[in-house]
N, CA, C and O atoms as CSV, one atom per row, in Angstrom:
chain,resi,resn,atom,element,x,y,z
A,1,MET,N,N,-9.258,-52.431,4.407
A,1,MET,CA,C,-8.951,-51.146,4.959
A,1,MET,C,C,-8.084,-50.390,3.956
A,1,MET,O,O,-7.059,-50.894,3.498
A,2,GLY,N,N,-8.522,-49.146,3.617
A,2,GLY,CA,C,-7.789,-48.331,2.663
A,2,GLY,C,C,-6.917,-47.285,3.361
A,2,GLY,O,O,-6.966,-47.121,4.580
A,3,LEU,N,N,-6.143,-46.607,2.578
A,3,LEU,CA,C,-5.278,-45.537,3.069
A,3,LEU,C,C,-6.001,-44.202,2.887
A,3,LEU,O,O,-6.473,-43.893,1.793
A,4,ARG,N,N,-6.087,-43.424,3.944
A,4,ARG,CA,C,-6.755,-42.117,3.890
A,4,ARG,C,C,-5.694,-41.026,4.044
A,4,ARG,O,O,-4.982,-40.992,5.047
A,5,VAL,N,N,-5.588,-40.142,3.062
A,5,VAL,CA,C,-4.609,-39.064,3.077
A,5,VAL,C,C,-5.345,-37.757,3.354
A,5,VAL,O,O,-6.306,-37.421,2.662
A,6,LEU,N,N,-4.893,-37.025,4.364
A,6,LEU,CA,C,-5.500,-35.752,4.718
A,6,LEU,C,C,-4.647,-34.606,4.189
A,6,LEU,O,O,-3.419,-34.695,4.168
A,7,ASP,N,N,-5.290,-33.550,3.770
A,7,ASP,CA,C,-4.601,-32.366,3.253
A,7,ASP,C,C,-4.691,-31.260,4.318
A,7,ASP,O,O,-5.776,-30.723,4.539
A,8,PRO,N,N,-3.577,-30.907,4.982
A,8,PRO,CA,C,-3.617,-29.933,6.072
A,8,PRO,C,C,-3.690,-28.474,5.613
A,8,PRO,O,O,-3.816,-27.576,6.446
A,9,ARG,N,N,-3.612,-28.228,4.321
A,9,ARG,CA,C,-3.626,-26.844,3.840
A,9,ARG,C,C,-5.007,-26.231,3.990
A,9,ARG,O,O,-6.028,-26.910,3.884
A,10,LEU,N,N,-5.010,-24.917,4.243
A,10,LEU,CA,C,-6.258,-24.168,4.333
A,10,LEU,C,C,-6.519,-23.457,3.023
A,10,LEU,O,O,-5.591,-23.180,2.263
A,11,ASP,N,N,-7.764,-23.165,2.762
A,11,ASP,CA,C,-8.086,-22.336,1.612
A,11,ASP,C,C,-7.638,-20.911,1.906
A,11,ASP,O,O,-7.672,-20.464,3.053
A,12,ALA,N,N,-7.222,-20.207,0.872
A,12,ALA,CA,C,-6.789,-18.817,1.037
A,12,ALA,C,C,-7.951,-17.962,1.513
A,12,ALA,O,O,-9.095,-18.146,1.097
A,13,GLU,N,N,-7.627,-17.016,2.400
A,13,GLU,CA,C,-8.636,-16.096,2.912
A,13,GLU,C,C,-8.337,-14.685,2.421
A,13,GLU,O,O,-7.173,-14.324,2.252
A,14,GLY,N,N,-9.354,-13.901,2.195
A,14,GLY,CA,C,-9.180,-12.497,1.828
A,14,GLY,C,C,-8.786,-12.314,0.385
A,14,GLY,O,O,-8.746,-13.262,-0.400
A,15,ASP,N,N,-8.493,-11.067,0.053
A,15,ASP,CA,C,-8.116,-10.713,-1.308
A,15,ASP,C,C,-6.678,-11.140,-1.590
A,15,ASP,O,O,-5.853,-11.228,-0.681
A,16,ALA,N,N,-6.397,-11.399,-2.848
A,16,ALA,CA,C,-5.041,-11.749,-3.254
A,16,ALA,C,C,-4.123,-10.548,-3.020
A,16,ALA,O,O,-4.516,-9.403,-3.241
A,17,MET,N,N,-2.924,-10.817,-2.581
A,17,MET,CA,C,-1.953,-9.752,-2.335
A,17,MET,C,C,-1.087,-9.553,-3.567
A,17,MET,O,O,-0.825,-10.492,-4.319
A,18,THR,N,N,-0.652,-8.334,-3.759
A,18,THR,CA,C,0.267,-8.038,-4.853
A,18,THR,C,C,1.533,-7.423,-4.256
A,18,THR,O,O,1.490,-6.780,-3.207
A,19,LEU,N,N,2.631,-7.626,-4.924
A,19,LEU,CA,C,3.885,-7.052,-4.470
A,19,LEU,C,C,3.929,-5.568,-4.804
A,19,LEU,O,O,3.395,-5.129,-5.823
A,20,ALA,N,N,4.576,-4.804,-3.929
A,20,ALA,CA,C,4.775,-3.381,-4.200
A,20,ALA,C,C,5.773,-3.231,-5.343
A,20,ALA,O,O,6.629,-4.090,-5.555
A,21,MET,N,N,5.651,-2.144,-6.062
A,21,MET,CA,C,6.605,-1.859,-7.131
A,21,MET,C,C,7.979,-1.628,-6.507
A,21,MET,O,O,8.073,-1.005,-5.449
A,22,PRO,N,N,9.036,-2.112,-7.134
A,22,PRO,CA,C,10.374,-1.892,-6.574
A,22,PRO,C,C,10.752,-0.413,-6.626
A,22,PRO,O,O,10.328,0.315,-7.523
A,23,LEU,N,N,11.542,0.012,-5.669
A,23,LEU,CA,C,12.025,1.390,-5.664
A,23,LEU,C,C,13.095,1.536,-6.741
A,23,LEU,O,O,13.852,0.602,-6.999
A,24,ARG,N,N,13.155,2.703,-7.364
A,24,ARG,CA,C,14.203,2.953,-8.362
A,24,ARG,C,C,15.554,3.179,-7.695
A,24,ARG,O,O,16.603,2.971,-8.304
A,25,GLY,N,N,15.517,3.597,-6.470
A,25,GLY,CA,C,16.729,3.842,-5.699
A,25,GLY,C,C,16.323,4.244,-4.292
A,25,GLY,O,O,15.134,4.372,-4.001
A,26,LEU,N,N,17.286,4.441,-3.430
A,26,LEU,CA,C,16.991,4.794,-2.046
A,26,LEU,C,C,17.177,6.279,-1.752
A,26,LEU,O,O,16.760,6.751,-0.694
A,27,GLY,N,N,17.789,7.019,-2.660
A,27,GLY,CA,C,18.027,8.439,-2.440
A,27,GLY,C,C,16.728,9.191,-2.185
A,27,GLY,O,O,15.794,9.114,-2.983
A,28,GLY,N,N,16.669,9.926,-1.059
A,28,GLY,CA,C,15.495,10.719,-0.723
A,28,GLY,C,C,14.333,9.946,-0.136
A,28,GLY,O,O,13.267,10.521,0.084
A,29,THR,N,N,14.505,8.676,0.122
A,29,THR,CA,C,13.400,7.850,0.620
A,29,THR,C,C,13.325,7.866,2.151
A,29,THR,O,O,14.213,8.366,2.840
A,30,ILE,N,N,12.235,7.301,2.642
A,30,ILE,CA,C,12.028,7.075,4.067
A,30,ILE,C,C,12.041,5.572,4.273
A,30,ILE,O,O,11.296,4.843,3.618
A,31,VAL,N,N,12.889,5.108,5.184
A,31,VAL,CA,C,13.007,3.676,5.447
A,31,VAL,C,C,12.560,3.396,6.879
A,31,VAL,O,O,13.009,4.052,7.819
A,32,GLY,N,N,11.679,2.424,7.034
A,32,GLY,CA,C,11.238,1.985,8.341
A,32,GLY,C,C,12.100,0.830,8.821
A,32,GLY,O,O,12.431,-0.075,8.055
A,33,LEU,N,N,12.462,0.874,10.104
A,33,LEU,CA,C,13.256,-0.185,10.711
A,33,LEU,C,C,12.464,-0.743,11.883
A,33,LEU,O,O,12.278,-0.067,12.894
A,34,LEU,N,N,12.001,-1.971,11.744
A,34,LEU,CA,C,11.199,-2.618,12.792
A,34,LEU,C,C,12.086,-3.545,13.607
A,34,LEU,O,O,12.577,-4.558,13.106
A,35,ASP,N,N,12.282,-3.188,14.857
A,35,ASP,CA,C,13.141,-3.903,15.793
A,35,ASP,C,C,12.304,-4.933,16.542
A,35,ASP,O,O,11.236,-4.606,17.060
A,36,ASN,N,N,12.778,-6.167,16.604
A,36,ASN,CA,C,12.001,-7.225,17.258
A,36,ASN,C,C,12.187,-7.258,18.771
A,36,ASN,O,O,11.617,-8.124,19.435
A,37,SER,N,N,12.958,-6.351,19.325
A,37,SER,CA,C,13.203,-6.168,20.763
A,37,SER,C,C,14.214,-7.147,21.358
A,37,SER,O,O,14.323,-7.257,22.579
A,38,LYS,N,N,14.943,-7.850,20.516
A,38,LYS,CA,C,16.021,-8.686,21.049
A,38,LYS,C,C,17.273,-7.823,21.222
A,38,LYS,O,O,17.390,-6.754,20.623
A,39,ILE,N,N,18.182,-8.292,22.027
A,39,ILE,CA,C,19.284,-7.462,22.504
A,39,ILE,C,C,20.200,-6.913,21.402
A,39,ILE,O,O,20.694,-5.794,21.542
A,40,GLY,N,N,20.442,-7.637,20.337
A,40,GLY,CA,C,21.386,-7.191,19.319
A,40,GLY,C,C,20.806,-6.349,18.202
A,40,GLY,O,O,21.558,-5.819,17.383
A,41,THR,N,N,19.512,-6.212,18.145
A,41,THR,CA,C,18.888,-5.566,16.993
A,41,THR,C,C,19.168,-4.070,16.926
A,41,THR,O,O,19.438,-3.556,15.841
A,42,ALA,N,N,19.114,-3.367,18.026
A,42,ALA,CA,C,19.309,-1.913,18.011
A,42,ALA,C,C,20.692,-1.554,17.468
A,42,ALA,O,O,20.813,-0.655,16.635
A,43,GLY,N,N,21.729,-2.240,17.927
A,43,GLY,CA,C,23.073,-1.969,17.420
A,43,GLY,C,C,23.213,-2.294,15.948
A,43,GLY,O,O,23.877,-1.566,15.210
A,44,PHE,N,N,22.599,-3.373,15.516
A,44,PHE,CA,C,22.608,-3.724,14.098
A,44,PHE,C,C,21.944,-2.625,13.273
A,44,PHE,O,O,22.463,-2.220,12.233
A,45,TYR,N,N,20.787,-2.144,13.749
A,45,TYR,CA,C,20.083,-1.081,13.026
A,45,TYR,C,C,20.849,0.235,13.035
A,45,TYR,O,O,20.762,0.990,12.066
A,46,ASP,N,N,21.593,0.537,14.088
A,46,ASP,CA,C,22.434,1.740,14.084
A,46,ASP,C,C,23.399,1.669,12.906
A,46,ASP,O,O,23.589,2.648,12.184
A,47,HIS,N,N,24.005,0.502,12.722
A,47,HIS,CA,C,24.961,0.288,11.625
A,47,HIS,C,C,24.265,0.387,10.265
A,47,HIS,O,O,24.752,1.066,9.360
A,48,VAL,N,N,23.134,-0.289,10.128
A,48,VAL,CA,C,22.385,-0.255,8.865
A,48,VAL,C,C,21.964,1.177,8.537
A,48,VAL,O,O,22.061,1.603,7.386
A,49,GLN,N,N,21.503,1.911,9.528
A,49,GLN,CA,C,21.056,3.284,9.299
A,49,GLN,C,C,22.211,4.165,8.808
A,49,GLN,O,O,22.032,4.956,7.882
A,50,ARG,N,N,23.385,4.033,9.418
A,50,ARG,CA,C,24.543,4.817,8.968
A,50,ARG,C,C,24.881,4.514,7.511
A,50,ARG,O,O,25.152,5.426,6.730
A,51,ILE,N,N,24.865,3.233,7.149
A,51,ILE,CA,C,25.192,2.854,5.769
A,51,ILE,C,C,24.149,3.378,4.795
A,51,ILE,O,O,24.498,3.945,3.760
A,52,LEU,N,N,22.873,3.194,5.114
A,52,LEU,CA,C,21.815,3.628,4.195
A,52,LEU,C,C,21.809,5.144,4.013
A,52,LEU,O,O,21.527,5.634,2.919
A,53,ALA,N,N,22.114,5.883,5.064
A,53,ALA,CA,C,22.139,7.341,4.959
A,53,ALA,C,C,23.373,7.823,4.199
A,53,ALA,O,O,23.256,8.660,3.303
A,54,SER,N,N,24.542,7.311,4.541
A,54,SER,CA,C,25.782,7.825,3.944
A,54,SER,C,C,26.031,7.323,2.523
A,54,SER,O,O,26.487,8.089,1.674
A,55,ARG,N,N,25.744,6.070,2.254
A,55,ARG,CA,C,26.035,5.511,0.931
A,55,ARG,C,C,24.886,5.612,-0.056
A,55,ARG,O,O,25.102,5.717,-1.263
A,56,TYR,N,N,23.658,5.580,0.461
A,56,TYR,CA,C,22.504,5.481,-0.441
A,56,TYR,C,C,21.557,6.667,-0.357
A,56,TYR,O,O,20.562,6.710,-1.081
A,57,GLY,N,N,21.843,7.629,0.512
A,57,GLY,CA,C,21.061,8.864,0.540
A,57,GLY,C,C,19.668,8.753,1.114
A,57,GLY,O,O,18.800,9.557,0.774
A,58,VAL,N,N,19.425,7.771,1.981
A,58,VAL,CA,C,18.111,7.692,2.619
A,58,VAL,C,C,17.905,8.967,3.430
A,58,VAL,O,O,18.769,9.360,4.214
A,59,ARG,N,N,16.766,9.605,3.238
A,59,ARG,CA,C,16.478,10.907,3.835
A,59,ARG,C,C,16.049,10.817,5.287
A,59,ARG,O,O,16.427,11.657,6.104
A,60,GLU,N,N,15.258,9.797,5.613
A,60,GLU,CA,C,14.664,9.728,6.941
A,60,GLU,C,C,14.443,8.273,7.334
A,60,GLU,O,O,14.276,7.400,6.483
A,61,PHE,N,N,14.445,8.033,8.639
A,61,PHE,CA,C,14.201,6.689,9.167
A,61,PHE,C,C,13.074,6.739,10.181
A,61,PHE,O,O,12.985,7.663,10.989
A,62,ILE,N,N,12.220,5.735,10.127
A,62,ILE,CA,C,11.176,5.544,11.144
A,62,ILE,C,C,11.573,4.281,11.886
A,62,ILE,O,O,11.460,3.179,11.348
A,63,ARG,N,N,12.035,4.435,13.114
A,63,ARG,CA,C,12.461,3.274,13.903
A,63,ARG,C,C,11.426,2.981,14.966
A,63,ARG,O,O,11.054,3.847,15.757
A,64,ARG,N,N,10.973,1.749,14.969
A,64,ARG,CA,C,10.001,1.304,15.967
A,64,ARG,C,C,10.461,-0.021,16.534
A,64,ARG,O,O,11.127,-0.806,15.859
A,65,ARG,N,N,10.100,-0.261,17.775
A,65,ARG,CA,C,10.503,-1.480,18.483
A,65,ARG,C,C,9.261,-2.217,18.953
A,65,ARG,O,O,8.395,-1.642,19.613
A,66,LYS,N,N,9.183,-3.492,18.607
A,66,LYS,CA,C,8.074,-4.317,19.086
A,66,LYS,C,C,8.196,-4.493,20.598
A,66,LYS,O,O,9.310,-4.582,21.115
A,67,PRO,N,N,7.082,-4.543,21.310
A,67,PRO,CA,C,7.154,-4.748,22.754
A,67,PRO,C,C,7.593,-6.163,23.131
A,67,PRO,O,O,8.051,-6.386,24.252
A,68,ASP,N,N,7.461,-7.109,22.221
A,68,ASP,CA,C,7.763,-8.503,22.532
A,68,ASP,C,C,8.183,-9.204,21.239
A,68,ASP,O,O,7.487,-9.117,20.228
A,69,SER,N,N,9.308,-9.889,21.275
A,69,SER,CA,C,9.819,-10.519,20.051
A,69,SER,C,C,8.987,-11.692,19.573
A,69,SER,O,O,9.073,-12.064,18.403
A,70,SER,N,N,8.187,-12.284,20.443
A,70,SER,CA,C,7.444,-13.481,20.049
A,70,SER,C,C,6.046,-13.190,19.524
A,70,SER,O,O,5.298,-14.113,19.198
A,71,ARG,N,N,5.693,-11.925,19.442
A,71,ARG,CA,C,4.346,-11.572,18.975
A,71,ARG,C,C,4.424,-10.633,17.777
A,71,ARG,O,O,5.430,-9.950,17.586
A,72,PRO,N,N,3.372,-10.598,16.977
A,72,PRO,CA,C,3.353,-9.661,15.844
A,72,PRO,C,C,3.397,-8.218,16.338
A,72,PRO,O,O,3.011,-7.921,17.469
A,73,ALA,N,N,3.866,-7.341,15.483
A,73,ALA,CA,C,3.889,-5.920,15.825
A,73,ALA,C,C,2.460,-5.420,15.982
A,73,ALA,O,O,1.592,-5.774,15.183
A,74,PRO,N,N,2.201,-4.599,17.002
A,74,PRO,CA,C,0.861,-4.042,17.184
A,74,PRO,C,C,0.451,-3.160,15.997
A,74,PRO,O,O,1.299,-2.602,15.300
A,75,ALA,N,N,-0.836,-3.049,15.789
A,75,ALA,CA,C,-1.375,-2.255,14.670
A,75,ALA,C,C,-0.874,-0.814,14.711
A,75,ALA,O,O,-0.625,-0.219,13.663
A,76,GLU,N,N,-0.725,-0.255,15.889
A,76,GLU,CA,C,-0.254,1.131,16.011
A,76,GLU,C,C,1.145,1.295,15.415
A,76,GLU,O,O,1.415,2.268,14.711
A,77,ILE,N,N,2.027,0.345,15.701
A,77,ILE,CA,C,3.386,0.406,15.160
A,77,ILE,C,C,3.364,0.214,13.648
A,77,ILE,O,O,4.074,0.916,12.928
A,78,LEU,N,N,2.569,-0.716,13.165
A,78,LEU,CA,C,2.469,-0.922,11.720
A,78,LEU,C,C,1.927,0.324,11.031
A,78,LEU,O,O,2.363,0.670,9.933
A,79,GLY,N,N,0.978,0.995,11.675
A,79,GLY,CA,C,0.445,2.236,11.119
A,79,GLY,C,C,1.511,3.305,11.012
A,79,GLY,O,O,1.567,4.028,10.017
A,80,GLU,N,N,2.359,3.415,12.026
A,80,GLU,CA,C,3.439,4.400,11.991
A,80,GLU,C,C,4.448,4.076,10.894
A,80,GLU,O,O,4.993,4.983,10.265
A,81,LEU,N,N,4.697,2.804,10.663
A,81,LEU,CA,C,5.635,2.398,9.617
A,81,LEU,C,C,5.056,2.531,8.214
A,81,LEU,O,O,5.796,2.492,7.231
A,82,SER,N,N,3.748,2.686,8.116
A,82,SER,CA,C,3.120,2.757,6.791
A,82,SER,C,C,3.543,3.997,6.010
A,82,SER,O,O,3.325,4.064,4.800
A,83,GLY,N,N,4.136,4.966,6.672
A,83,GLY,CA,C,4.637,6.152,5.975
A,83,GLY,C,C,5.986,5.946,5.313
A,83,GLY,O,O,6.490,6.857,4.657
A,84,ALA,N,N,6.575,4.788,5.468
A,84,ALA,CA,C,7.892,4.505,4.888
A,84,ALA,C,C,7.765,4.025,3.450
A,84,ALA,O,O,6.760,3.429,3.062
A,85,ASP,N,N,8.804,4.298,2.669
A,85,ASP,CA,C,8.865,3.790,1.292
A,85,ASP,C,C,9.309,2.327,1.270
A,85,ASP,O,O,8.965,1.578,0.355
A,86,ALA,N,N,10.074,1.929,2.286
A,86,ALA,CA,C,10.554,0.558,2.418
A,86,ALA,C,C,10.687,0.258,3.905
A,86,ALA,O,O,10.921,1.164,4.705
A,87,ILE,N,N,10.539,-1.008,4.277
A,87,ILE,CA,C,10.648,-1.409,5.680
A,87,ILE,C,C,11.601,-2.593,5.774
A,87,ILE,O,O,11.564,-3.516,4.960
A,88,ILE,N,N,12.450,-2.537,6.786
A,88,ILE,CA,C,13.324,-3.662,7.104
A,88,ILE,C,C,12.901,-4.174,8.460
A,88,ILE,O,O,12.797,-3.414,9.423
A,89,SER,N,N,12.660,-5.464,8.529
A,89,SER,CA,C,12.325,-6.103,9.795
A,89,SER,C,C,13.429,-7.093,10.102
A,89,SER,O,O,13.684,-8.005,9.316
A,90,ALA,N,N,14.094,-6.919,11.256
A,90,ALA,CA,C,15.244,-7.766,11.555
A,90,ALA,C,C,15.189,-8.281,12.975
A,90,ALA,O,O,14.470,-7.760,13.827
A,91,ILE,N,N,15.968,-9.318,13.200
A,91,ILE,CA,C,16.085,-9.886,14.536
A,91,ILE,C,C,17.534,-9.848,14.969
A,91,ILE,O,O,18.434,-9.790,14.131
A,92,GLY,N,N,17.763,-9.879,16.242
A,92,GLY,CA,C,19.124,-9.921,16.747
A,92,GLY,C,C,19.152,-10.583,18.106
A,92,GLY,O,O,18.280,-10.334,18.939
A,93,ASP,N,N,20.114,-11.396,18.330
A,93,ASP,CA,C,20.287,-12.055,19.630
A,93,ASP,C,C,21.629,-11.701,20.212
A,93,ASP,O,O,21.968,-12.156,21.304
């Protein structure tokens, strides 16, 4: 009797992904804030938004809240966030 080793990895699906080019700075940008709908996230994002606007000159924020923290964000919310130059996704308990 021999030893049989199984490989649980899957083959990659779809096209290879590439990283977005880094921003040169945040001044004048639009930042998306994706809230996972847990109780502490909104207050955390209020603080982050104040800092990004006052210290780094972020021009606009797109804030969206997932309907459920345990599921991926719906396509509609991701579409709305696609207008942002950068997105922050955070959790809070």
